[in-house]
C-alpha positions as CSV (number, residue, x, y, z in Angstrom):
1,M,-7.5,5.4,-6.6
2,L,-5.7,8.7,-8.0
3,S,-5.8,7.3,-11.5
4,N,-9.5,7.6,-11.8
5,I,-9.4,11.4,-10.8
6,G,-8.2,12.6,-13.8
7,V,-7.3,16.3,-14.6
8,P,-10.7,17.7,-14.5
9,G,-10.7,16.3,-11.1
10,L,-7.6,17.4,-10.0
11,I,-8.4,21.3,-10.8
12,L,-11.4,20.8,-8.8
13,I,-9.5,19.6,-5.8
14,L,-6.9,22.3,-6.3
15,V,-9.7,25.0,-6.6
16,L,-11.7,23.8,-3.7
17,A,-8.3,23.4,-1.2
18,L,-7.7,26.8,-2.5
19,I,-10.8,28.4,-1.5
20,I,-11.0,26.5,1.8
21,F,-7.3,27.1,3.2
22,G,-6.2,30.2,1.3
23,P,-3.1,30.7,-0.7
24,N,-0.4,31.0,2.3
25,K,-1.5,27.7,3.9
26,L,-1.4,25.7,0.9
27,P,2.5,25.1,0.7
28,E,2.7,24.3,4.5
29,I,-0.3,21.6,3.7
30,G,1.7,20.3,0.8
31,R,4.6,20.0,2.6
32,A,3.2,18.0,5.7
33,V,1.3,15.7,2.9
34,G,4.5,14.9,1.2
35,K,6.5,14.3,4.6
36,S,3.4,11.8,5.8
37,I,3.4,9.9,2.5
38,R,7.3,9.8,2.7
39,E,7.1,8.2,6.5
40,F,4.3,5.8,5.1
41,K,6.4,4.5,2.3
42,R,9.3,4.4,4.6
43,A,7.6,2.4,6.9
44,T,6.0,0.1,4.3
45,D,9.2,-0.7,2.4
46,G,10.8,-1.5,6.1
47,I,7.9,-4.0,6.7
48,A,8.2,-5.6,3.5
49,S,11.7,-6.2,3.9
50,D,11.4,-7.4,7.2
51,I,8.9,-10.0,5.5
52,K,11.4,-10.8,2.9
53,E,14.1,-12.0,5.0
54,E,11.8,-13.7,6.9
55,I,10.8,-16.0,4.0
56,T,14.5,-16.4,3.2
57,D,15.5,-17.1,6.4
58,D,12.7,-20.1,6.6
59,I,13.7,-20.9,2.8
60,K,17.5,-21.4,3.8
61,E,16.2,-23.3,7.2
62,A,14.0,-26.0,4.9
63,K,16.7,-26.4,2.7
64,K,19.1,-27.0,5.4
65,N,16.7,-29.7,7.3
66,N,16.2,-31.3,3.7
67,K,19.9,-32.1,3.2
68,H,20.2,-33.9,6.4
């Protein structure tokens, strides 16, 4: 998604954000966006590790059942 924007698009977005929110509000908005992205990544990492753990447990159980 972001790879298609390019430098001119990012500059345009920054200028529009500066006009809409003003220079005093931009750092606060940036922190909020950064925090949201970190929380989202943390949640998706947790989900991915849970899925990997489930698959590993299923594989171990299947191997155990095949040996008997």
